[in-house]
DRENTI-124482 format. One record per residue: x, y, z of N, C-alpha, C, O in turn; residue in three letters. Coordinates in steps of 0.1 Angstrom, whole numbers, padded with zeros to 4 digits, always signed. Layout:
# residues N
XYZXYZXYZXYZala;...
This chain:
# residues 330
+0016-0196-0159+0009-0192-0147+0017-0195-0136+0025-0205-0135met;+0016-0185-0126+0023-0187-0112+0020-0198-0104+0008-0202-0105ser;+0029-0204-0097+0024-0215-0089+0016-0210-0076+0012-0217-0068arg;+0016-0196-0075+0007-0193-0064-0005-0186-0068-0011-0179-0060phe;-0009-0188-0080-0021-0180-0085-0034-0184-0076-0042-0175-0072thr;-0035-0195-0073-0047-0199-0066-0047-0197-0050-0057-0198-0043glu;-0035-0192-0045-0034-0188-0032-0040-0176-0030-0035-0167-0036leu;-0052-0174-0021-0056-0162-0018-0048-0154-0011-0041-0157-0002pro;-0049-0141-0016-0038-0129-0012-0046-0118-0007-0057-0114-0012lys;-0041-0112+0004-0048-0099+0010-0036-0088+0007-0025-0091+0012ala;-0037-0078-0001-0027-0068-0002-0033-0055+0006-0043-0049+0004glu;-0023-0054+0016-0025-0041+0026-0015-0030+0023-0016-0019+0030leu;-0007-0031+0015+0002-0020+0011+0002-0019-0004+0010-0025-0012his;-0009-0009-0008-0011-0008-0022-0015+0009-0023-0024+0014-0016leu;-0007+0015-0031-0012+0029-0032-0018+0032-0046-0012+0030-0056his;-0031+0036-0044-0039+0036-0058-0032+0044-0069-0033+0040-0080ala;-0025+0055-0065-0019+0063-0074-0007+0055-0082-0004+0057-0094glu;-0002+0046-0073+0009+0038-0078+0007+0026-0087+0016+0019-0091gly;-0007+0026-0090-0011+0014-0100-0014+0021-0113-0019+0014-0122thr;-0010+0034-0116-0012+0042-0129-0001+0035-0139+0011+0038-0138leu;-0006+0027-0147+0003+0022-0158+0005+0033-0169-0004+0042-0172glu;+0018+0032-0175+0020+0043-0186+0009+0044-0198+0007+0055-0204pro;+0002+0034-0200-0008+0033-0210-0020+0040-0207-0026+0048-0214glu;-0024+0037-0193-0037+0043-0189-0033+0059-0186-0041+0067-0188leu;-0021+0063-0181-0017+0077-0180-0019+0083-0192-0024+0094-0192ala;-0015+0079-0203-0017+0085-0215-0032+0087-0219-0037+0097-0223phe;-0039+0076-0217-0053+0075-0221-0060+0087-0214-0068+0094-0220glu;-0058+0088-0199-0064+0097-0192-0061+0112-0194-0068+0121-0192leu;-0049+0113-0199-0042+0126-0203-0049+0134-0216-0049+0146-0218ala;-0054+0122-0225-0059+0128-0236-0075+0129-0233-0081+0137-0241arg;-0080+0123-0224-0092+0124-0220-0095+0137-0214-0105+0144-0217arg;-0084+0140-0205-0087+0154-0196-0078+0164-0201-0076+0174-0194asn;-0073+0163-0215-0064+0175-0222-0052+0178-0213-0049+0190-0211gly;-0044+0169-0206-0034+0171-0199-0023+0169-0207-0023+0160-0215val;-0011+0178-0206+0002+0175-0213+0012+0166-0204+0016+0171-0193asp;+0015+0155-0207+0025+0148-0200+0038+0151-0205+0039+0153-0217leu;+0049+0152-0196+0063+0156-0201+0070+0144-0207+0081+0142-0204pro;+0064+0136-0215+0069+0125-0221+0064+0123-0236+0052+0125-0238phe;+0071+0119-0245+0067+0120-0259+0057+0107-0261+0048+0108-0269ala;+0060+0094-0253+0052+0082-0255+0053+0075-0243+0060+0077-0233ser;+0042+0064-0245+0045+0053-0233+0058+0047-0231+0061+0044-0220val;+0065+0046-0241+0078+0040-0240+0088+0049-0233+0096+0044-0225glu;+0087+0064-0235+0095+0073-0228+0091+0074-0212+0099+0075-0203asp;+0078+0073-0210+0074+0073-0197+0081+0059-0189+0088+0060-0179leu;+0078+0049-0194+0083+0037-0187+0097+0037-0185+0103+0032-0175arg;+0104+0042-0196+0119+0043-0194+0123+0051-0182+0134+0048-0177ala;+0115+0062-0178+0118+0071-0168+0117+0064-0155+0122+0070-0145ala;+0111+0050-0153+0112+0043-0142+0125+0039-0136+0126+0029-0129tyr;+0133+0043-0139+0147+0042-0134+0151+0049-0122+0157+0060-0123asp;+0148+0045-0110+0148+0054-0099+0160+0050-0091+0164+0039-0091phe;+0167+0062-0084+0179+0063-0077+0175+0062-0061+0183+0057-0053thr;+0164+0066-0057+0159+0065-0042+0144+0068-0043+0138+0069-0054asp;+0140+0069-0030+0125+0073-0029+0120+0086-0033+0108+0088-0037leu;+0129+0096-0033+0125+0109-0038+0126+0111-0053+0119+0120-0058gln;+0134+0103-0060+0133+0103-0073+0120+0095-0079+0114+0099-0089ser;+0118+0085-0072+0104+0078-0075+0092+0089-0073+0084+0092-0081phe;+0092+0094-0059+0080+0103-0058+0078+0117-0069+0067+0121-0072leu;+0089+0121-0072+0090+0133-0081+0082+0129-0095+0074+0136-0101asp;+0085+0116-0099+0076+0111-0111+0062+0109-0108+0053+0112-0115leu;+0061+0103-0097+0046+0097-0092+0038+0108-0090+0027+0107-0094tyr;+0042+0120-0084+0032+0131-0082+0032+0139-0096+0022+0147-0097tyr;+0041+0139-0105+0038+0144-0119+0028+0137-0127+0021+0143-0134ala;+0027+0125-0127+0018+0116-0133+0004+0117-0128-0005+0116-0136thr;+0003+0119-0115-0010+0121-0109-0018+0131-0116-0030+0131-0115thr;-0011+0141-0122-0019+0152-0129-0030+0148-0139-0040+0156-0140ala;-0029+0137-0145-0041+0133-0154-0050+0127-0146-0058+0120-0153val;-0052+0127-0133-0064+0121-0124-0071+0131-0121-0067+0139-0112leu;-0084+0133-0127-0094+0148-0126-0106+0145-0121-0113+0153-0115arg;-0111+0131-0124-0126+0131-0122-0130+0119-0115-0121+0111-0114thr;-0142+0116-0109-0145+0104-0102-0144+0093-0111-0139+0083-0107arg;-0147+0094-0124-0146+0082-0134-0129+0079-0136-0126+0067-0138arg;-0121+0088-0135-0107+0086-0135-0103+0076-0125-0097+0065-0127asp;-0107+0080-0111-0103+0071-0101-0109+0058-0101-0103+0048-0097phe;-0121+0057-0106-0126+0044-0107-0118+0037-0116-0113+0026-0112his;-0117+0042-0129-0108+0035-0138-0095+0029-0134-0092+0018-0137asp;-0087+0038-0127-0074+0037-0121-0074+0025-0112-0066+0015-0114leu;-0083+0025-0103-0084+0012-0094-0089-0001-0098-0087-0013-0094leu;-0098+0002-0110-0105-0012-0114-0095-0016-0123-0095-0028-0125trp;-0085-0010-0129-0075-0016-0137-0067-0025-0129-0064-0037-0133ala;-0062-0020-0117-0055-0027-0108-0063-0041-0103-0058-0052-0104tyr;-0076-0038-0099-0083-0048-0093-0084-0060-0104-0079-0071-0100leu;-0088-0059-0116-0088-0069-0127-0075-0075-0126-0074-0087-0124glu;-0066-0068-0128-0052-0074-0130-0048-0083-0118-0042-0094-0120arg;-0051-0077-0106-0046-0084-0093-0055-0098-0091-0050-0108-0086ser;-0067-0096-0094-0076-0106-0092-0073-0119-0098-0076-0130-0093ala;-0065-0117-0111-0060-0127-0119-0050-0134-0112-0048-0146-0114ala;-0043-0127-0105-0032-0132-0097-0034-0137-0082-0025-0138-0074gln;-0047-0139-0079-0052-0144-0068-0055-0133-0054-0055-0137-0042gly;-0057-0120-0060-0061-0111-0050-0074-0114-0044-0083-0115-0053leu;-0078-0115-0032-0089-0116-0026-0094-0105-0016-0106-0106-0014ala;-0086-0097-0011-0088-0086-0002-0078-0076-0004-0066-0079-0004his;-0082-0062-0006-0072-0051-0006-0077-0040+0000-0089-0037-0002val;-0068-0033+0009-0070-0022+0015-0058-0010+0009-0046-0011+0010glu;-0066+0000+0003-0060+0009-0007-0057+0021+0000-0065+0028+0006val;-0045+0024+0000-0038+0039+0001-0044+0048-0008-0046+0044-0019phe;-0045+0058-0006-0050+0072-0015-0042+0084-0008-0039+0085+0004phe;-0039+0092-0017-0033+0106-0012-0043+0118-0017-0041+0123-0028asp;-0053+0121-0010-0060+0134-0014-0053+0145-0014-0056+0154-0022pro;-0043+0146-0006-0035+0159-0009-0025+0160-0021-0019+0171-0024gln;-0025+0149-0029-0019+0151-0043-0030+0155-0052-0027+0157-0064ala;-0043+0158-0048-0053+0159-0058-0061+0172-0056-0064+0179-0066his;-0065+0175-0042-0072+0187-0040-0067+0199-0043-0074+0207-0049thr;-0054+0200-0040-0046+0213-0045-0047+0216-0059-0045+0227-0063pro;-0049+0205-0068-0051+0208-0083-0066+0211-0085-0071+0211-0097arg;-0073+0213-0075-0087+0215-0079-0097+0203-0080-0109+0204-0083gly;-0092+0192-0077-0100+0178-0077-0108+0176-0065-0101+0175-0055val;-0120+0175-0065-0129+0176-0053-0124+0164-0047-0120+0155-0054ala;-0125+0163-0034-0121+0152-0022-0130+0141-0025-0126+0129-0025phe;-0144+0146-0027-0155+0134-0030-0153+0128-0043-0155+0116-0043thr;-0149+0133-0052-0145+0126-0064-0135+0116-0063-0136+0105-0069asp;-0124+0120-0055-0114+0111-0053-0119+0097-0046-0117+0086-0050val;-0127+0099-0034-0132+0090-0026-0140+0081-0033-0138+0070-0035val;-0151+0087-0038-0163+0080-0044-0157+0072-0056-0160+0060-0057asp;-0149+0077-0064-0143+0070-0076-0135+0057-0074-0135+0048-0082gly;-0128+0057-0063-0121+0047-0057-0131+0036-0051-0130+0024-0053leu;-0141+0041-0044-0152+0033-0037-0159+0027-0048-0162+0015-0047his;-0163+0034-0057-0171+0027-0070-0165+0014-0074-0171+0004-0075asp;-0150+0017-0075-0142+0005-0081-0143-0008-0071-0144-0019-0074ala;-0142-0004-0059-0141-0014-0049-0155-0021-0047-0155-0034-0046leu;-0166-0014-0048-0179-0019-0047-0181-0028-0059-0189-0037-0058thr;-0175-0024-0072-0179-0031-0086-0170-0044-0084-0173-0055-0090arg;-0158-0044-0075-0148-0056-0075-0156-0066-0067-0156-0077-0071ala;-0162-0063-0057-0167-0071-0047-0178-0080-0054-0179-0092-0053glu;-0186-0071-0062-0198-0078-0069-0193-0086-0081-0199-0097-0083ala;-0184-0082-0089-0180-0089-0099-0167-0099-0101-0166-0107-0109glu;-0158-0095-0088-0146-0103-0088-0144-0111-0077-0134-0119-0076leu;-0154-0108-0066-0153-0115-0054-0142-0108-0045-0139-0113-0034gly;-0137-0098-0049-0127-0091-0040-0132-0081-0030-0138-0072-0034val;-0129-0083-0017-0134-0073-0007-0121-0063-0006-0110-0065-0010thr;-0126-0052+0002-0115-0042+0005-0120-0030+0009-0133-0029+0010gly;-0113-0020+0013-0116-0005+0017-0104+0004+0014-0094+0001+0007gly;-0108+0017+0022-0098+0027+0016-0091+0032+0029-0097+0033+0040leu;-0080+0034+0028-0072+0043+0038-0067+0054+0033-0060+0055+0023ile;-0071+0064+0039-0066+0078+0036-0052+0082+0040-0050+0083+0053leu;-0042+0083+0034-0031+0088+0037-0027+0102+0039-0031+0111+0031cys;-0019+0105+0048-0014+0122+0049+0000+0121+0043+0007+0111+0044phe;+0003+0132+0036+0015+0133+0031+0024+0139+0041+0021+0150+0046leu;+0035+0133+0045+0042+0138+0058+0051+0150+0055+0056+0157+0064arg;+0054+0151+0042+0062+0163+0037+0054+0175+0034+0060+0184+0028asp;+0041+0174+0039+0032+0186+0039+0028+0189+0051+0029+0181+0060arg;+0023+0203+0054+0022+0207+0070+0011+0198+0076+0002+0193+0070pro;+0013+0197+0088+0004+0189+0097-0009+0195+0096-0019+0188+0095val;-0009+0209+0096-0024+0214+0097-0030+0211+0084-0042+0211+0083glu;-0023+0209+0072-0030+0205+0060-0037+0190+0063-0048+0187+0059glu;-0029+0183+0069-0032+0168+0072-0045+0170+0080-0055+0164+0076ala;-0046+0176+0090-0058+0180+0099-0070+0185+0091-0081+0180+0092ala;-0067+0194+0083-0079+0198+0072-0085+0185+0065-0097+0183+0065arg;-0075+0178+0061-0079+0166+0052-0086+0157+0058-0094+0150+0052thr;-0084+0155+0071-0089+0144+0079-0104+0151+0082-0114+0144+0082leu;-0107+0164+0084-0121+0169+0085-0129+0169+0072-0141+0167+0073glu;-0123+0169+0060-0128+0169+0049-0136+0154+0048-0146+0152+0042gln;-0127+0144+0055-0132+0132+0053-0145+0129+0060-0152+0120+0055ala;-0148+0136+0070-0160+0132+0080-0172+0128+0072-0179+0118+0077arg;-0175+0134+0061-0188+0130+0054-0184+0116+0047-0193+0111+0040asp;-0173+0109+0047-0169+0096+0039-0166+0086+0049-0161+0075+0045arg;-0168+0088+0063-0163+0077+0072-0168+0065+0069-0162+0055+0071leu;-0181+0065+0064-0186+0050+0061-0177+0042+0052-0177+0030+0053asp;-0170+0049+0044-0164+0041+0034-0146+0041+0037-0138+0037+0029val;-0144+0046+0046-0130+0045+0050-0128+0035+0061-0137+0034+0070leu;-0116+0027+0060-0111+0017+0069-0101+0027+0080-0103+0025+0092leu;-0093+0034+0077-0084+0041+0084-0076+0053+0078-0079+0058+0067gly;-0065+0056+0085-0055+0067+0079-0044+0060+0080-0042+0050+0088val;-0034+0067+0072-0019+0063+0071-0010+0076+0069-0015+0087+0067gly;+0003+0073+0069+0011+0084+0067+0022+0078+0057+0029+0068+0060leu;+0025+0086+0045+0033+0082+0035+0040+0094+0029+0038+0106+0033asp;+0048+0091+0018+0055+0100+0012+0070+0099+0018+0073+0089+0024ser;+0079+0110+0015+0093+0111+0020+0094+0108+0033+0086+0113+0041ala;+0102+0100+0038+0104+0094+0052+0114+0103+0057+0111+0109+0067glu;+0128+0106+0051+0139+0112+0056+0136+0127+0059+0136+0135+0049val;+0135+0130+0071+0135+0144+0075+0120+0147+0079+0117+0158+0084gly;+0112+0139+0077+0097+0140+0081+0094+0127+0091+0089+0117+0087phe;+0097+0129+0104+0094+0119+0114+0079+0120+0117+0072+0130+0116pro;+0074+0107+0121+0059+0105+0125+0054+0113+0136+0042+0115+0136pro;+0061+0118+0146+0057+0122+0159+0047+0134+0157+0036+0134+0163ala;+0051+0144+0148+0044+0157+0146+0029+0154+0142+0020+0162+0144pro;+0027+0142+0137+0012+0139+0133+0004+0133+0144-0007+0128+0141phe;+0010+0133+0156+0002+0125+0167-0011+0132+0170-0020+0124+0174ala;-0014+0145+0168-0027+0150+0172-0037+0146+0161-0049+0144+0164ala;-0032+0144+0150-0042+0140+0138-0046+0125+0138-0057+0121+0136val;-0035+0118+0142-0039+0103+0144-0047+0102+0156-0055+0093+0156phe;-0045+0109+0166-0054+0108+0178-0068+0112+0176-0077+0107+0183ala;-0073+0123+0166-0082+0124+0159-0089+0115+0153-0100+0112+0156arg;-0082+0109+0145-0086+0098+0135-0091+0086+0144-0101+0080+0140ala;-0084+0082+0155-0089+0073+0164-0101+0077+0171-0110+0068+0173ala;-0104+0090+0174-0117+0094+0179-0127+0093+0170-0139+0092+0175glu;-0125+0092+0157-0134+0091+0145-0137+0077+0143-0148+0073+0138leu;-0129+0068+0149-0133+0053+0148-0124+0047+0136-0128+0037+0131gly;-0114+0053+0132-0107+0050+0119-0094+0042+0125-0090+0045+0136leu;-0089+0030+0117-0077+0025+0121-0064+0034+0117-0066+0043+0109his;-0053+0030+0121-0042+0039+0119-0030+0032+0115-0025+0024+0123arg;-0025+0034+0105-0010+0027+0099-0001+0039+0095-0005+0050+0094val;+0012+0035+0093+0022+0044+0089+0032+0038+0082+0036+0026+0085ala;+0039+0047+0071+0051+0039+0065+0062+0045+0076+0062+0056+0080his;+0070+0035+0080+0081+0037+0086+0092+0026+0085+0090+0014+0083ala;+0106+0031+0088+0116+0021+0086+0118+0015+0072+0122+0004+0070gly;+0116+0025+0064+0121+0022+0048+0133+0027+0046+0143+0020+0046glu;+0134+0041+0045+0147+0048+0043+0149+0055+0058+0161+0059+0061glu;+0140+0056+0066+0143+0062+0079+0147+0050+0088+0143+0039+0085ala;+0155+0053+0099+0159+0043+0107+0148+0036+0115+0136+0038+0115pro;+0154+0026+0124+0145+0018+0132+0136+0028+0141+0124+0025+0143ala;+0141+0038+0146+0136+0047+0156+0124+0051+0150+0114+0050+0158ser;+0123+0056+0138+0110+0057+0130+0097+0047+0132+0086+0052+0131ser;+0100+0035+0134+0091+0026+0135+0085+0028+0152+0073+0028+0156val;+0094+0028+0160+0092+0031+0174+0085+0043+0176+0075+0043+0184thr;+0089+0054+0169+0079+0066+0171+0066+0064+0165+0057+0070+0171glu;+0064+0057+0153+0051+0055+0149+0042+0047+0157+0030+0049+0158ala;+0047+0038+0164+0041+0029+0175+0037+0038+0187+0026+0038+0192leu;+0046+0045+0191+0045+0054+0205+0037+0065+0203+0027+0067+0210asp;+0039+0075+0191+0031+0086+0190+0019+0087+0181+0012+0097+0181his;+0018+0075+0173+0006+0076+0164-0003+0064+0168-0015+0063+0165leu;+0003+0055+0176-0007+0045+0179-0010+0035+0168-0020+0028+0169gly;-0002+0033+0159-0003+0025+0145-0007+0011+0150-0003+0007+0161val;-0015+0003+0142-0018-0010+0144-0010-0018+0134-0009-0030+0137glu;-0004-0013+0125+0005-0021+0116+0014-0010+0111+0011+0002+0110arg;+0026-0015+0108+0038-0007+0103+0039-0012+0087+0040-0024+0083val;+0041+0001+0078+0043-0003+0065+0056-0002+0062+0062+0008+0067asp;+0063-0012+0055+0077-0013+0053+0082-0021+0066+0080-0033+0069his;+0089-0012+0073+0096-0015+0086+0107-0023+0087+0112-0027+0098gly;+0114-0025+0074+0126-0034+0072+0138-0029+0081+0146-0037+0085val;+0137-0017+0084+0151-0014+0092+0149-0016+0106+0159-0013+0114arg;+0137-0022+0111+0136-0029+0126+0146-0036+0129+0150-0035+0140cys;+0153-0045+0120+0164-0053+0124+0176-0047+0130+0184-0053+0137leu;+0176-0035+0127+0187-0026+0133+0189-0025+0149+0198-0021+0156asp;+0176-0028+0153+0173-0026+0167+0167-0039+0173+0155-0041+0172asp;+0175-0047+0179+0171-0059+0185+0158-0056+0195+0148-0064+0195pro;+0159-0047+0203+0148-0044+0215+0135-0042+0206+0124-0047+0209gly;+0134-0035+0195+0124-0034+0186+0118-0045+0180+0106-0047+0180leu;+0127-0053+0176+0123-0067+0171+0115-0074+0181+0105-0079+0179val;+0120-0074+0192+0114-0083+0203+0101-0075+0207+0092-0082+0211ala;+0100-0062+0206+0088-0056+0209+0077-0061+0197+0066-0066+0201arg;+0081-0059+0185+0072-0060+0174+0067-0077+0175+0055-0081+0172leu;+0076-0085+0179+0071-0101+0181+0064-0102+0191+0055-0111+0190val;+0064-0095+0202+0059-0096+0214+0044-0090+0212+0034-0097+0215arg;+0044-0079+0206+0030-0073+0203+0023-0077+0191+0012-0072+0188glu;+0030-0087+0183+0024-0092+0170+0021-0082+0161+0010-0082+0157ala;+0029-0072+0158+0027-0060+0150+0027-0063+0135+0039-0066+0131val;+0017-0063+0127+0019-0067+0112+0029-0057+0106+0028-0044+0109pro;+0039-0063+0098+0047-0054+0089+0045-0057+0074+0049-0068+0070leu;+0041-0048+0066+0037-0049+0052+0049-0047+0044+0052-0036+0041thr;+0056-0058+0040+0070-0056+0034+0066-0057+0018+0057-0063+0013val;+0076-0048+0011+0074-0046-0004+0088-0049-0010+0094-0040-0014cys;+0093-0060-0011+0105-0063-0017+0108-0059-0032+0119-0054-0034pro;+0100-0059-0040+0101-0053-0053+0103-0037-0053+0110-0032-0061leu;+0095-0031-0043+0096-0018-0041+0112-0015-0034+0119-0005-0038ser;+0115-0022-0026+0128-0019-0018+0141-0021-0029+0151-0014-0029asn;+0137-0030-0039+0150-0033-0049+0148-0020-0056+0158-0013-0057leu;+0136-0016-0063+0139-0004-0071+0141+0008-0067+0147+0016-0074arg;+0138+0010-0055+0142+0022-0047+0155+0022-0040+0159+0031-0032leu;+0163+0011-0044+0177+0009-0038+0178+0009-0023+0188+0013-0017lys;+0167+0004-0017+0168-0001-0002+0176-0012+0000+0183-0013+0010val;+0176-0023-0011+0185-0033-0012+0190-0032-0026+0183-0027-0035val;+0202-0038-0028+0208-0038-0041+0204-0050-0049+0205-0049-0061asp;+0200-0062-0042+0197-0074-0050+0186-0081-0039+0187-0080-0027asp;+0177-0087-0047+0167-0094-0039+0172-0106-0028+0167-0109-0017leu;+0183-0110-0035+0190-0121-0024+0196-0113-0011+0202-0120-0003ala;+0196-0102-0010+0199-0094+0001+0190-0088+0009+0192-0080+0018asp;+0177-0092+0004+0165-0086+0013+0164-0092+0026+0165-0104+0027his;+0160-0083+0037+0157-0088+0049+0148-0098+0051+0149-0104+0062pro;+0140-0100+0043+0128-0109+0044+0131-0122+0051+0123-0125+0060leu;+0141-0130+0048+0143-0141+0057+0146-0141+0069+0142-0149+0077pro;+0154-0129+0072+0157-0125+0087+0146-0121+0094+0145-0124+0105ala;+0136-0114+0088+0123-0110+0097+0116-0122+0099+0110-0123+0110met;+0115-0131+0090+0107-0143+0092+0113-0151+0103+0106-0154+0112leu;+0126-0154+0103+0134-0162+0113+0132-0154+0125+0132-0161+0135ala;+0132-0141+0127+0131-0135+0139+0115-0137+0145+0113-0134+0157ala;+0105-0141+0136+0093-0143+0143+0084-0131+0140+0073-0130+0146gly;+0088-0121+0132+0081-0110+0129+0068-0115+0120+0069-0124+0113leu;+0057-0106+0122+0044-0108+0114+0043-0101+0101+0035-0093+0098lys;+0054-0107+0092+0057-0102+0078+0046-0106+0068+0041-0117+0068val;+0043-0097+0058+0033-0102+0048+0041-0094+0036+0050-0085+0038ser;+0035-0099+0022+0039-0094+0010+0030-0084+0003+0018-0086+0002leu;+0038-0075-0003+0026-0065-0009+0034-0057-0022+0046-0060-0025his;+0027-0050-0030+0033-0045-0043+0035-0030-0042+0041-0024-0051ser;+0030-0025-0031+0034-0010-0028+0029-0001-0042+0017+0003-0043asp;+0037+0002-0051+0033+0007-0063+0037+0001-0076+0046+0004-0083asp;+0027-0010-0078+0031-0020-0089+0035-0014-0104+0044-0019-0110pro;+0028-0005-0108+0030+0001-0121+0043+0005-0122+0048+0006-0133ala;+0048+0009-0112+0063+0016-0112+0074+0007-0107+0085+0011-0110tyr;+0072-0005-0101+0080-0013-0095+0082-0025-0101+0091-0033-0097phe;+0074-0030-0111+0077-0039-0119+0070-0053-0114+0075-0064-0118gly;+0059-0052-0106+0052-0064-0102+0040-0063-0092+0041-0056-0082gly;+0027-0071-0095+0016-0069-0089+0020-0081-0078+0031-0086-0077tyr;+0008-0083-0070+0010-0090-0058+0012-0104-0061+0019-0109-0053val;+0009-0110-0070+0014-0123-0076+0027-0126-0079+0033-0136-0076gly;+0032-0115-0086+0045-0113-0091+0055-0112-0079+0066-0118-0079asp;+0051-0105-0069+0058-0104-0056+0060-0118-0050+0071-0121-0046thr;+0050-0125-0048+0050-0139-0043+0061-0148-0053+0068-0156-0048phe;+0061-0146-0065+0067-0152-0073+0084-0150-0072+0093-0158-0072asp;+0084-0138-0070+0100-0131-0069+0106-0136-0055+0118-0140-0055ala;+0100-0136-0043+0105-0140-0032+0101-0151-0023+0108-0155-0015val;+0089-0157-0025+0085-0167-0017+0091-0179-0020+0089-0184-0031ala;+0099-0185-0011+0108-0197-0015+0101-0210-0018+0106-0218-0026pro;+0090-0213-0010+0083-0225-0010+0068-0222-0007+0064-0211-0004asp;+0061-0234-0008+0047-0230-0006+0043-0228+0009+0034-0221+0012asp;+0050-0235+0019+0047-0233+0032+0051-0219+0036+0044-0213+0045thr;+0062-0212+0031+0063-0198+0034+0054-0189+0028+0050-0180+0034thr;+0051-0192+0014+0040-0185+0008+0028-0185+0016+0022-0175+0018ala;+0023-0197+0022+0009-0196+0029+0010-0189+0043+0001-0182+0047ala;+0023-0191+0049+0024-0182+0061+0022-0166+0057+0014-0159+0063leu;+0030-0162+0046+0030-0147+0043+0014-0143+0040+0010-0132+0043leu;+0006-0153+0035-0006-0150+0030-0016-0151+0043-0026-0143+0043ala;-0012-0159+0052-0019-0158+0064-0018-0146+0073-0028-0142+0079arg;-0004-0141+0073-0001-0130+0080-0007-0117+0075-0010-0108+0083asn;-0009-0116+0063-0016-0107+0055-0030-0106+0059-0035-0095+0062ala;-0036-0117+0058-0051-0118+0063-0055-0115+0077-0065-0108+0080val;-0046-0120+0086-0047-0117+0100-0042-0102+0103-0046-0096+0113glu;-0035-0097+0095-0032-0082+0099-0040-0072+0091-0037-0060+0090gly;-0052-0078+0084-0062-0069+0077-0069-0063+0086-0068-0067+0098ser;-0078-0053+0082-0089-0049+0089-0103-0054+0081-0113-0047+0081phe;-0103-0065+0076-0113-0072+0072-0121-0077+0082-0116-0079+0094ala;-0135-0079+0080-0144-0085+0089-0140-0099+0095-0134-0106+0087ser;-0142-0104+0108-0139-0116+0112-0143-0127+0103-0136-0137+0101ala;-0155-0126+0098-0161-0137+0090-0153-0138+0076-0149-0148+0071gly;-0150-0126+0072-0139-0126+0061-0125-0132+0061-0120-0138+0052arg;-0121-0129+0075-0108-0133+0077-0110-0150+0077-0103-0157+0070lys;-0119-0154+0085-0120-0168+0088-0123-0175+0073-0118-0186+0071thr;-0128-0170+0065-0131-0176+0052-0115-0176+0044-0111-0186+0040glu;-0109-0166+0044-0097-0166+0037-0086-0174+0044-0078-0180+0037leu;-0086-0174+0058-0076-0183+0063-0079-0198+0059-0070-0205+0054leu;-0091-0203+0061-0096-0216+0056-0091-0218+0041-0085-0229+0038gly;-0093-0209+0032-0088-0212+0018-0074-0213+0017-0069-0221+0009arg;-0066-0205+0026-0054-0206+0025-0047-0218+0029-0036-0221+0025ile;-0056-0226+0040-0052-0236+0046-0054-0248+0036-0046-0257+0035asp;-0065-0247+0028-0071-0256+0018-0060-0258+0005-0058-0269-0001asp;-0055-0246+0004-0045-0243-0009-0032-0252-0003-0026-0260-0010trp;-0027-0250+0009-0015-0256+0014-0018-0269+0014-0010-0276+0008leu;-0028-0276+0018-0032-0290+0020-0030-0297+0007-0024-0308+0005thr;-0037-0289-0001-0036-0296-0017-0024-0296-0021-0020-0304-0030ala;-0014-0286-0016+0000-0288-0024+0010-0299-0019+0018-0305-0026arg;+0006-0300-0006+0016-0309+0001+0016-0323-0004+0024-0332+0001val;
């Protein structure tokens, strides 16, 4: 068992589609009569040898073809929630990509409602709270993102916010400014992937043009001391995913990951699994891989809770539990 299992964890950088384990992919393929371009679970898992973000995305979008119904989306997220709750997950804010599904004829409401069903069940059965963050695919037209946001208006009660994901290089944040402004008008929180493969300037652009409240990844910020000072001054949360960075060749070795330097700079960094089925580790596994000691683990866990969109009462509860965990360890 992990030494961090009992540490309450909030996961803020987690893609629902990225939790699709090969076994479930084949199960859903059989259920829905979908042919996967792999002969077996082992063949599919062997394909998880990525050279960069785009090579991952190509496989990621291919496997989403098995997701067709409200039940599928429930089963997808429920499998993640059960597994992660056993690793100490207490709160999760789930990214999902409706634009990866609606062009295939999947109803927007089936995507949202299936995921929401799983979160509702998790709160009742596992004590895990959470919500949904609708992400726009930045390599798709801005007009499509705007239409997707309008589709969401009937489900605002189950959405926490909006995000921006998919391929960073060549697709900067600024063109989505009007869509994010509209999301703010609708009362939704705003986050965005920036500074993973794209340079530090993409983080600045997400802050200035999209008004994001936290930055997903952001590891390239260290290339710009002025940006680092701003992120520290404004206490902007950075949702860092070391195992993802390793598998997508952002770093060649975990020993080279910028996490220690980010913490030393006073950045509000937290740990997350990103797409755990593809990157070899869920939230507890991520802590095991990179948290050097109990005090740092507790700091990372606190940063996640404080950077979450959970209710004030839930934050207070989880922060108290983190403090209790650390006290018991000292």
